C-alpha positions as CSV (number, residue, x, y, z in Angstrom):
1,M,0.0,0.0,0.0
2,K,1.4,3.4,-1.0
3,K,2.2,5.7,2.0
4,F,0.8,9.1,2.3
5,P,3.4,11.9,2.5
6,V,4.0,12.9,6.1
7,L,2.6,16.4,5.6
8,L,-0.6,15.0,4.1
9,A,-0.9,12.6,7.0
10,L,-0.6,15.5,9.4
11,C,-3.3,17.4,7.5
12,C,-5.6,14.4,7.6
13,A,-5.0,14.0,11.3
14,I,-6.0,17.6,11.9
15,A,-9.0,17.3,9.6
16,F,-10.4,14.2,11.4
17,S,-9.8,15.7,14.9
18,G,-12.9,17.7,14.9
19,C,-12.4,21.1,16.5
20,Q,-9.0,20.3,17.9
21,T,-6.3,22.9,17.1
22,H,-3.0,22.0,15.5
23,R,-1.4,22.3,18.9
24,E,-3.9,20.0,20.6
25,V,-3.6,17.4,17.9
26,I,0.2,17.3,18.4
27,I,-0.2,16.9,22.2
28,T,-2.9,14.3,21.9
29,R,-1.0,12.2,19.4
30,A,2.3,12.6,21.2
31,T,0.9,11.6,24.6
32,S,-0.7,8.5,22.9
33,G,2.8,7.3,22.0
34,N,3.1,8.4,18.3
35,P,6.9,8.9,17.7
36,Y,6.4,11.3,14.8
37,F,4.1,13.6,16.8
38,Q,6.5,13.3,19.8
39,G,9.2,14.7,17.5
40,L,6.9,17.6,16.4
41,L,6.1,18.4,20.0
42,A,9.9,18.4,20.8
43,E,10.4,20.9,18.0
44,G,7.6,23.0,19.3
45,Y,9.2,23.3,22.7
46,L,12.6,23.9,21.2
47,Y,11.6,26.7,18.8
48,G,8.7,28.1,20.7
49,M,6.2,27.4,17.8
50,N,2.7,27.1,19.3
51,F,4.3,26.4,22.6
52,K,6.4,28.3,25.1
53,I,10.1,27.4,24.9
54,N,10.9,24.7,27.4
55,Y,14.2,22.9,26.8
56,G,13.4,20.3,29.5
57,L,10.2,19.2,27.8
58,A,11.9,19.4,24.4
59,A,14.5,16.9,25.6
60,K,11.9,14.7,27.1
61,W,9.8,14.4,24.0
62,A,12.8,14.2,21.7
63,A,14.2,11.3,23.7
64,E,10.9,9.4,23.5
65,S,10.7,10.0,19.8
66,A,14.4,9.2,19.2
67,A,13.9,5.9,21.1
68,H,11.7,4.8,18.2
69,Q,14.2,6.0,15.6
70,D,12.2,9.0,14.6
71,P,14.5,11.4,12.7
72,V,12.9,14.6,14.0
73,G,13.3,13.5,17.6
74,Q,16.9,12.5,16.9
75,Y,17.7,15.8,15.3
76,V,16.2,17.8,18.2
77,L,18.0,15.7,20.7
78,G,21.2,16.3,18.7
79,I,20.8,20.1,19.0
80,I,20.2,19.8,22.8
81,N,23.3,17.8,23.2
82,E,25.5,20.0,20.9
83,Y,24.7,23.2,22.7
84,G,23.9,21.8,26.2
85,L,20.5,23.5,26.2
86,G,18.8,23.9,29.5
87,P,20.2,21.6,32.3
88,H,21.7,19.2,29.8
89,P,25.6,19.2,29.5
90,V,27.4,19.7,26.2
91,A,27.9,16.3,24.6
92,R,29.3,16.8,21.1
93,E,30.0,13.1,20.4
94,E,26.5,12.2,21.2
95,A,25.2,15.0,19.1
96,A,27.2,13.8,16.1
97,R,25.8,10.3,16.6
98,L,22.2,11.6,16.7
99,Y,22.7,13.8,13.6
100,A,24.1,10.9,11.7
101,A,21.1,8.7,12.7
102,A,18.6,11.5,11.8
103,R,19.9,12.3,8.4
104,P,18.6,9.4,6.3
105,G,15.1,9.8,7.7
106,L,15.1,13.5,7.2
107,K,16.2,13.1,3.6
108,K,13.2,10.8,2.9
109,M,10.8,13.2,4.6
110,A,12.4,16.2,2.8
111,A,11.9,14.4,-0.5
112,Q,8.2,14.3,0.2
113,G,8.2,18.1,0.7
114,T,7.7,18.1,4.5
115,P,8.6,21.7,5.6
116,H,10.1,20.9,9.0
117,A,12.2,18.1,7.5
118,L,13.4,20.4,4.7
119,H,14.4,22.9,7.4
120,D,16.1,20.4,9.7
121,L,18.1,19.0,6.8
122,G,18.9,22.5,5.5
123,T,20.3,23.6,8.9
124,M,22.4,20.5,9.0
125,Y,24.2,21.7,5.8
126,L,24.1,25.4,7.0
127,Y,25.8,24.8,10.3
128,G,27.7,21.6,9.6
129,R,25.7,19.4,11.9
130,G,26.8,15.9,11.2
131,V,27.8,16.8,7.6
132,A,30.2,19.2,5.9
133,R,28.9,22.7,5.5
134,D,27.3,23.1,2.1
135,Y,25.7,26.5,1.6
136,P,24.1,25.7,-1.8
137,K,22.3,22.7,-0.4
138,A,21.3,24.6,2.7
139,L,19.9,27.4,0.5
140,A,17.9,25.1,-1.7
141,L,16.3,23.2,1.2
142,L,15.6,26.3,3.3
143,S,14.2,28.2,0.4
144,Q,11.8,25.3,-0.4
145,A,10.7,25.2,3.3
146,A,10.3,29.0,3.5
147,K,7.9,28.8,0.5
148,S,5.6,26.8,2.7
149,N,5.7,29.7,5.3
150,Y,7.6,27.5,7.8
151,P,8.9,30.2,10.3
152,P,12.2,28.5,11.4
153,A,13.1,28.1,7.7
154,M,12.4,31.8,7.0
155,A,14.5,32.8,10.0
156,D,17.5,30.7,9.0
157,L,17.2,31.8,5.4
158,A,17.2,35.4,6.6
159,G,20.5,34.6,8.4
160,M,22.0,33.4,5.2
161,Y,21.1,36.6,3.3
162,M,22.0,38.8,6.2
163,N,25.5,37.4,6.5
164,G,26.1,36.5,2.8
165,Y,26.4,32.8,3.5
166,G,26.5,31.2,0.0
167,V,24.5,34.1,-1.4
168,P,25.1,37.8,-2.1
169,A,24.3,39.7,1.1
170,D,20.9,41.3,1.0
171,A,19.9,42.9,4.3
172,E,16.6,44.2,3.1
173,Y,15.4,40.8,1.9
174,A,16.7,39.2,5.1
175,R,14.7,41.7,7.1
176,K,11.5,40.9,5.2
177,L,12.0,37.1,5.8
178,L,12.7,37.7,9.4
179,L,9.7,40.0,9.8
180,R,7.4,37.3,8.3
181,A,8.8,34.7,10.7
182,A,8.4,37.1,13.6
183,Q,4.8,37.9,12.7
184,E,4.2,34.1,12.7
185,G,5.2,34.1,16.3
186,L,8.7,32.6,16.1
187,P,10.7,33.9,19.2
188,E,14.0,33.6,17.4
189,A,12.8,35.9,14.6
190,Q,11.2,38.3,17.1
191,V,14.6,38.6,18.9
192,G,16.2,39.2,15.5
193,M,13.7,42.0,14.7
194,G,14.4,43.5,18.1
195,G,18.1,43.4,17.3
196,I,17.5,45.2,14.0
197,Y,15.5,48.0,15.6
198,F,18.0,48.2,18.4
199,G,20.8,48.8,15.9
200,Q,18.7,51.5,14.3
201,G,18.2,53.3,17.7
202,K,14.5,52.5,17.6
203,Y,14.4,51.2,21.2
204,I,10.7,51.2,21.8
205,S,10.1,48.9,18.8
206,A,13.1,46.8,19.9
207,R,11.7,46.4,23.4
208,N,8.3,45.5,22.0
209,W,9.7,42.6,19.9
210,Y,11.8,41.4,22.9
211,R,8.8,41.4,25.1
212,D,6.8,39.4,22.6
213,A,9.6,36.8,22.5
214,A,10.0,36.9,26.3
215,E,6.4,36.0,26.7
216,K,7.3,32.7,25.0
217,N,10.2,32.1,27.4
218,S,12.9,33.1,25.0
219,P,16.1,33.3,27.1
220,A,17.7,35.5,24.5
221,A,14.8,38.0,24.6
222,I,14.8,38.0,28.4
223,T,18.6,38.7,28.4
224,A,18.2,41.5,25.9
225,L,15.6,43.2,28.2
226,G,18.0,42.8,31.0
227,T,20.8,44.4,29.0
228,M,18.5,47.4,28.2
229,C,17.8,47.9,31.9
230,L,21.5,47.5,32.7
231,N,22.6,50.2,30.3
232,G,19.7,52.6,30.8
233,I,18.4,52.2,27.3
234,D,14.9,53.6,26.8
235,G,14.7,54.2,30.5
236,P,16.8,54.8,33.6
237,K,19.5,52.3,34.6
238,N,18.2,49.6,36.9
239,L,20.7,47.1,38.1
240,R,18.2,45.3,40.3
241,L,15.7,44.8,37.4
242,A,18.5,43.8,35.1
243,E,19.6,41.2,37.6
244,G,16.1,39.9,37.7
245,Y,16.0,39.4,34.0
246,F,19.4,37.7,33.9
247,N,18.4,35.4,36.7
248,Q,15.3,34.4,34.9
249,A,17.2,33.5,31.7
250,A,19.9,31.8,33.8
251,Q,17.3,29.5,35.2
252,V,17.5,27.6,31.9
253,S,21.3,27.9,31.9
254,Y,21.4,30.4,29.1
255,P,25.2,31.3,28.9
256,P,25.0,35.0,27.9
257,A,22.7,35.6,30.9
258,M,25.0,33.7,33.2
259,T,27.9,35.7,31.9
260,E,26.0,39.0,32.6
261,L,25.3,37.8,36.1
262,G,29.0,37.2,36.5
263,H,29.8,40.8,35.5
264,L,27.1,42.1,37.9
265,C,28.6,40.1,40.7
266,L,31.9,41.9,40.1
267,N,30.3,45.3,39.8
268,P,30.9,47.3,43.0
269,Q,27.8,49.5,42.3
270,N,25.6,46.4,42.5
271,A,24.2,45.7,46.0
272,S,24.6,42.0,45.2
273,C,28.4,42.4,44.4
274,N,30.0,39.0,45.2
275,P,33.2,38.2,43.2
276,A,33.2,34.5,44.3
277,A,29.6,34.2,42.9
278,G,30.7,36.0,39.7
279,E,33.5,33.4,39.2
280,K,30.9,30.6,39.5
281,W,28.6,32.2,37.0
282,F,31.4,32.5,34.5
283,C,32.4,28.9,35.1
284,R,28.8,27.7,34.5
285,A,28.7,29.6,31.2
286,L,31.9,28.0,30.1
287,T,30.4,24.6,30.6
288,K,28.1,25.6,27.8
289,N,31.1,26.3,25.6
290,Y,30.3,30.1,25.6
291,A,33.5,31.8,24.4
292,P,32.7,35.4,25.7
293,A,32.6,33.9,29.2
294,A,36.3,32.8,28.7
295,V,37.3,36.5,28.2
296,A,35.3,37.5,31.3
297,L,36.8,34.8,33.5
298,A,40.3,35.5,32.1
299,D,40.0,39.2,33.0
300,Y,38.9,38.2,36.5
301,Y,41.8,35.8,37.0
302,A,44.3,38.2,35.5
303,G,43.4,40.6,38.3
304,R,44.1,38.0,41.0
305,T,47.6,36.8,40.1
306,A,49.1,38.3,43.3
307,D,46.7,36.2,45.5
308,D,46.5,32.9,43.5
309,P,49.6,31.2,41.9
310,S,47.3,29.4,39.4
311,A,45.4,32.5,38.3
312,A,47.9,33.7,35.7
313,R,48.1,30.3,34.0
314,N,44.3,29.9,34.0
315,A,43.8,33.4,32.6
316,M,46.3,32.9,29.8
317,V,44.6,29.5,28.8
318,L,41.2,31.2,28.7
319,Y,42.6,34.1,26.7
320,Q,44.1,31.6,24.2
321,L,40.8,29.7,23.9
322,A,38.9,32.9,23.3
323,A,41.4,34.0,20.6
324,N,40.9,30.6,19.0
325,N,37.3,31.6,18.6
326,D,38.3,34.9,17.0
327,L,37.4,37.0,20.0
328,P,39.5,40.1,21.0
329,V,41.6,39.5,24.1
330,P,43.1,42.9,25.0
331,G,44.1,41.7,28.4
332,A,46.3,38.9,27.2
333,A,49.3,41.2,26.2
334,D,49.4,42.8,29.6
335,L,49.3,39.5,31.3
336,D,52.1,38.2,29.2
337,D,54.2,41.3,30.1
338,R,53.8,40.2,33.8
339,T,54.2,36.4,33.3
340,G,55.9,35.6,29.9
341,L,53.5,32.6,29.5
342,Y,52.3,33.3,26.0
343,Y,54.4,30.7,24.1
344,F,53.8,28.0,26.7
345,I,50.1,28.3,26.4
346,L,50.0,28.9,22.7
347,L,51.8,25.7,21.9
348,A,49.5,23.7,24.2
349,W,46.1,25.2,23.3
350,E,46.2,26.7,19.8
351,R,44.1,24.0,18.2
352,E,41.4,23.8,20.9
353,K,38.2,25.6,20.0
354,F,36.0,24.4,22.8
355,V,36.3,26.8,25.8
356,S,34.5,24.2,27.9
357,Q,37.8,22.3,27.9
358,W,39.7,24.9,29.8
359,Q,39.9,22.7,32.9
360,R,40.8,19.6,31.0
361,Y,44.1,19.4,32.8
362,H,43.2,20.2,36.4
363,V,45.7,20.1,39.3
364,N,44.8,21.5,42.7
365,M,48.1,23.4,43.0
366,A,46.5,25.8,45.4
367,R,46.3,23.0,47.9
368,L,49.9,21.9,47.3
369,V,51.1,25.5,47.6
370,A,49.2,26.0,50.8
371,G,50.6,22.8,52.2
372,Y,54.1,23.8,51.3
373,R,53.8,27.3,52.8
374,S,52.3,25.9,56.0
375,G,55.0,23.2,56.4
376,I,52.6,20.3,55.9
377,I,54.4,19.4,52.7
378,G,58.1,19.1,53.3
379,S,60.8,20.5,51.1
380,D,62.0,17.0,50.4
381,G,59.3,16.8,47.7
382,V,58.0,13.4,48.7
383,A,54.4,14.4,48.8
384,F,54.7,16.4,45.6
385,R,56.4,13.5,43.8
386,R,53.5,11.2,44.8
387,A,51.0,13.7,43.5
388,V,52.8,14.0,40.1
389,A,53.0,10.2,39.7
390,A,49.3,10.0,40.1
391,A,48.6,12.5,37.2
392,P,51.7,13.4,35.3
393,L,50.1,14.8,32.2
394,D,47.8,17.0,34.3
395,F,50.9,18.5,36.0
396,Y,52.7,18.9,32.7
397,H,49.9,20.4,30.6
398,G,48.7,22.4,33.6
399,N,52.0,24.3,33.6
400,S,52.6,23.4,37.2
401,W,56.3,24.3,36.8
402,Y,55.2,27.9,36.4
403,I,53.2,27.8,39.6
404,I,56.2,26.2,41.4
405,K,58.3,29.1,40.2
406,T,55.9,31.9,41.1
407,A,54.9,30.4,44.5
408,G,58.5,30.2,45.7
409,M,58.6,26.4,45.9
410,P,61.8,24.5,45.3
411,P,62.7,24.9,41.6
412,E,64.1,21.3,41.5
413,W,60.6,20.0,42.0
414,T,59.9,20.8,38.4
415,A,62.2,17.9,37.5
416,E,59.6,15.5,38.9
417,I,57.1,16.7,36.3
418,F,59.4,16.1,33.3
419,A,60.6,12.8,34.7
420,A,57.0,11.5,34.9
421,V,56.0,12.7,31.4
422,P,55.5,9.7,29.0
423,A,58.1,9.3,26.3
424,A,55.6,10.0,23.5
425,T,54.9,13.4,24.9
426,R,58.6,14.3,24.8
427,Q,58.5,14.5,21.0
428,Q,56.5,17.8,21.1
429,P,58.1,21.2,20.8
430,L,56.1,22.3,23.9
431,F,57.9,19.7,26.0
432,W,61.3,21.0,25.0
433,L,60.3,24.6,25.5
434,C,59.2,23.8,29.0
435,Y,62.0,21.4,29.7
436,G,64.8,23.7,28.5
437,T,63.3,26.7,30.2
438,C,63.1,24.9,33.6
439,A,66.6,23.4,33.1
440,N,68.0,26.9,32.7
441,L,66.0,28.2,35.7
442,C,67.5,25.3,37.7
443,G,71.1,26.2,36.7
444,R,71.5,23.2,34.4
445,P,72.5,24.8,31.0
446,E,74.0,21.5,29.8
447,L,70.5,20.0,29.9
448,A,68.9,23.1,28.4
449,M,71.2,22.6,25.3
450,T,69.5,19.3,24.7
451,A,66.2,21.2,24.5
452,V,67.7,23.7,22.1
453,R,68.7,21.0,19.7
454,H,65.2,19.5,19.7
455,L,63.6,22.9,19.3
456,L,65.8,23.7,16.3
457,Q,65.0,20.3,14.7
458,A,61.3,20.9,15.2
459,A,61.7,24.3,13.5
460,M,63.3,22.7,10.5
461,T,60.4,20.3,10.0
462,E,57.6,22.8,10.9
463,P,55.5,23.6,7.7
464,D,54.3,26.9,9.1
465,N,57.0,29.5,8.4
466,L,55.9,31.7,11.3
467,R,55.8,28.9,13.8
468,A,59.2,27.7,12.6
469,A,60.6,31.2,13.1
470,E,59.1,31.3,16.6
471,L,60.7,28.0,17.6
472,K,64.1,29.1,16.3
473,D,63.9,32.4,18.0
474,L,63.0,30.8,21.3
475,A,65.8,28.3,20.9
476,V,68.3,31.1,20.2
477,I,67.3,32.9,23.4
478,M,67.4,29.7,25.4
479,R,70.8,28.8,24.0
480,T,72.2,32.3,24.7
481,S,71.0,32.0,28.3
482,A,72.6,28.5,28.6
483,L,75.9,29.6,27.2
484,I,76.1,32.6,29.6
485,Q,75.5,30.3,32.5
486,R,78.4,28.1,31.3
487,G,80.7,31.2,31.3
488,M,80.8,31.3,27.5
489,D,80.0,34.9,27.0
490,R,82.0,35.4,23.8
491,E,80.4,32.3,22.2
492,A,77.0,33.4,23.2
493,A,77.6,36.8,21.5
494,D,79.0,35.2,18.4
495,Q,76.2,32.7,18.0
496,L,73.5,35.3,18.7
497,A,75.0,37.5,16.0
498,S,75.1,34.6,13.5
499,S,71.4,33.9,14.1
500,G,70.2,37.0,12.3
501,R,67.2,39.1,13.1
502,F,64.4,37.9,15.3
503,V,61.2,37.3,13.4
504,S,58.8,36.5,16.2
505,D,56.5,39.1,17.8
506,P,59.0,41.3,19.7
507,R,56.7,41.7,22.7
508,H,56.1,38.0,23.4
509,L,59.7,37.1,22.7
510,R,61.0,39.9,24.9
511,N,58.7,38.7,27.7
512,Y,60.1,35.2,27.4
513,L,63.6,36.5,27.6
514,L,63.0,38.7,30.6
515,H,61.1,36.1,32.6
516,Y,62.9,32.9,31.7
517,A,66.3,33.6,30.1
518,A,67.5,36.7,32.0
519,P,71.2,35.7,31.8
520,A,71.1,36.4,28.0
521,L,70.8,40.1,29.0
522,R,74.5,40.0,29.6
523,V,75.0,40.0,25.8
524,Q,74.2,43.5,24.6
525,G,73.8,44.2,20.9
526,N,73.7,41.4,18.3
527,G,69.9,41.6,18.0
528,L,69.0,41.8,21.7
529,T,69.2,45.5,21.9
530,E,66.9,45.8,18.9
531,L,64.5,43.4,20.5
532,L,64.4,45.0,23.9
533,S,64.1,48.6,22.6
534,A,61.3,47.9,20.1
535,P,58.3,50.1,20.7
536,P,56.6,50.4,23.1
537,F,59.5,49.1,25.1
538,V,62.7,50.6,26.4
539,T,66.2,49.1,26.6
540,I,66.7,47.0,29.7
541,T,70.2,46.4,31.0
542,Q,69.5,45.1,34.5
543,E,71.1,41.7,35.0
544,K,70.1,39.1,37.5
545,P,72.4,36.7,39.3
546,L,72.9,33.3,37.6
547,P,70.8,30.5,39.2
548,P,72.7,27.9,41.3
549,A,72.9,24.4,39.9
550,R,70.1,22.2,41.2
551,P,69.1,18.5,40.6
552,F,67.1,18.2,37.3
553,F,65.8,15.4,35.0
554,D,68.3,14.2,32.5
555,C,66.4,12.9,29.4
556,K,69.3,11.0,28.1
557,L,70.0,9.1,31.4
558,G,66.3,8.9,32.2
559,K,66.8,10.0,35.8
560,I,67.2,13.1,38.0
561,T,70.9,14.0,38.4
562,G,73.0,16.7,40.0
563,A,75.1,19.2,37.9
564,G,77.0,17.5,35.2
565,K,80.1,18.3,33.2
566,I,80.1,20.9,30.5
567,V,79.6,19.3,27.1
568,P,80.2,20.8,23.6
569,E,77.3,22.6,22.1
570,P,75.4,20.3,19.7
571,Q,75.6,21.4,16.1
572,L,72.8,21.2,13.5
573,K,73.6,19.5,10.2
574,T,71.6,22.1,8.2
575,P,71.3,25.3,10.2
576,N,70.6,27.7,7.3
577,D,67.1,26.8,6.2
578,I,65.2,27.9,9.2
579,K,64.7,31.6,8.4
């Protein structure tokens, strides 16, 4: 028997339901156990079509629908997992699995002309959900769905024309599409119209659209109303009312609202000012992978470096993750001036896009620092060695060596970290940068020279020319510092001169030199003067005493040793291709 198209079946269901509305039909059929209508009900709660937005109910009905392999339910559940909507955590792998499971069924339904299936499949191509982004396919599918006056399709199509995704940008056509969807009652489109009027300075119209969407529980609209109150737009500033709006949106774990609450908690003009609570709000927003919260929390930590040894490292990681998401991070340069951490964090985190991963390598160094300072943890390092052995990669990737340095703990403790790192990890340039830096800080230049050799070799095989230049420049600074510590000032000057001009960012390279290779300051000229005097800096001539030799991990011997004999500097076979 030939099956009716899904849309025709839905129309028939409504026609034979007597005086029941479309909304009532969906509820009735969904509660009676029909997977297809359960999927429609989930979409209704997700988008706010005929229902108020409710991510909890959307997840409930999507799960029941997906349990029967319904593609709409699978798709909705995929969105909830991808973005961690409501109380649900971000689960990207589960989202990918659900999108893959939904796609074949959505393609069949879309071939029958079902508007919501056309939309769902179109947004998969538009946003790259389970498939590679394909703007032409997204345009065709969303255009077909929009011709059926399906509001979510009109809103997403408006986004394509507004931003020029696969089509010439056409703001006026985008506005018309968005207005049609907003007039159909789609909260997302109503928020979009509010944003358009807000940008035009028509605040009364913007507020009206936001209020319409807020009545359907749109957290974006509620947050927008809070922002208007916070900034005194179309009315006096009202921090208390703004906080009420943000709290309402935060009840469904909406990350922009949680971030705004974090800012309010740090605002001394706010009666509810509470920095500890602000930190928690930022952390909650980060669990939803909200990149602006990374900047906010980084700024907070950057202001606490004097009180918390881990704060600088955490701040620089958050700045790097925000930069990976193309957000401006003006506070990062100042923090690097104070810490010199830029290159260590860059090499470790430059490929990570998900800000929710910022605590992936978590070590409670604050407890260890407090234990050391109070005398509970002895200077023999036994307790520290035990902690490192239990989680070596956490201590390594967590830059615990830096915290040891800044907290005034015994520098030789850093040797325990490198001794515990698995051999495979020692092939990375990051390892040798950290290892060589700490070897120099521990007065072990002969071991730092091993790191220099590995960094230069990494530079020779690095396909990115800028990164190769950075690795070479760092190696040159590290080598110069090591040679000075070995009493080879003339050799240091000669080799520095033969290395040519520094290519790396002068500010970051200067910061590395000042914080971790200070002995190199003894060699004036030969490139260092140019580096140190580059705007906006001034020439620095202050020298620091050379560090005393301490026990450190010898990679060749595979054990921690005392100071060894001076060995000849390793030579590269092809030293001229790096710059």
